[in-house]
C-alpha positions in Angstrom: 4.4 15.9 3.7 1.6 13.3 3.3 2.4 9.6 3.3 0.2 6.6 2.6 1.0 3.6 4.8 0.5 0.0 3.8 -1.8 -1.9 6.2 -3.4 -5.4 6.2 -7.2 -5.6 6.5 -8.1 -7.9 9.4 -11.8 -7.2 9.7 -14.4 -5.6 7.4 -17.9 -4.2 8.3 -19.5 -2.6 5.4 -17.7 0.6 4.5 -15.3 0.4 7.4 -12.5 -1.9 8.2 -9.9 -2.6 10.8 -6.3 -2.9 9.7 -3.1 -4.0 11.4 0.0 -1.9 11.5 2.8 -3.5 13.6 0.4 -5.0 16.0 -1.7 -1.9 16.3 -5.3 -2.1 15.2 -6.7 1.0 13.2 -10.1 1.7 11.9 -10.2 2.9 8.3 -12.8 3.8 5.7 -13.5 1.7 2.6 -15.8 4.3 1.0 -13.3 4.8 -1.9 -12.6 1.1 -2.3 -15.6 -1.1 -1.2 -14.2 -4.1 -3.1 -11.4 -4.6 -0.5 -11.6 -7.9 1.4 -10.1 -9.3 4.6 -6.5 -10.3 4.0 -5.9 -7.5 1.4 -3.1 -5.0 1.8 -4.1 -1.4 1.2 -2.4 2.0 1.2 -4.1 4.1 3.9 -4.1 7.9 3.7 -6.0 10.2 6.0 -8.0 7.2 7.3 -9.1 6.0 3.8 -8.0 3.0 1.8 -6.8 4.5 -1.5 -5.1 1.6 -3.3 -4.7 -2.2 -3.1 -1.2 -3.7 -3.3 0.2 -7.1 -3.2 1.7 -8.6 0.0 5.3 -8.6 -1.2 5.2 -4.9 -2.1 3.5 -4.0 1.2 6.1 -5.9 3.3 8.9 -4.3 1.4 7.5 -0.8 2.0 6.9 -1.5 5.6 10.5 -2.8 6.0 11.8 0.5 4.5 9.6 2.6 6.8 10.9 0.7 9.8 14.5 1.2 8.7 14.0 5.0 8.8 12.1 4.8 12.1 8.9 6.1 10.6 6.8 3.3 12.1 
């Protein structure tokens, strides 16, 4: 099963960005969504940002993933 994870963009450098997930910093590609900015929440799948989402929705999803010990 494939799952996209919400992450917050904390740095951006052209077509790549660094995101935070529970205090862990991950590098992702913005090739599919170059309009993403620092502070945005994105769904990350296979190392690519594939969708923007609002902070409330991201936090709710992260909370559910933590409850089932996925993250």
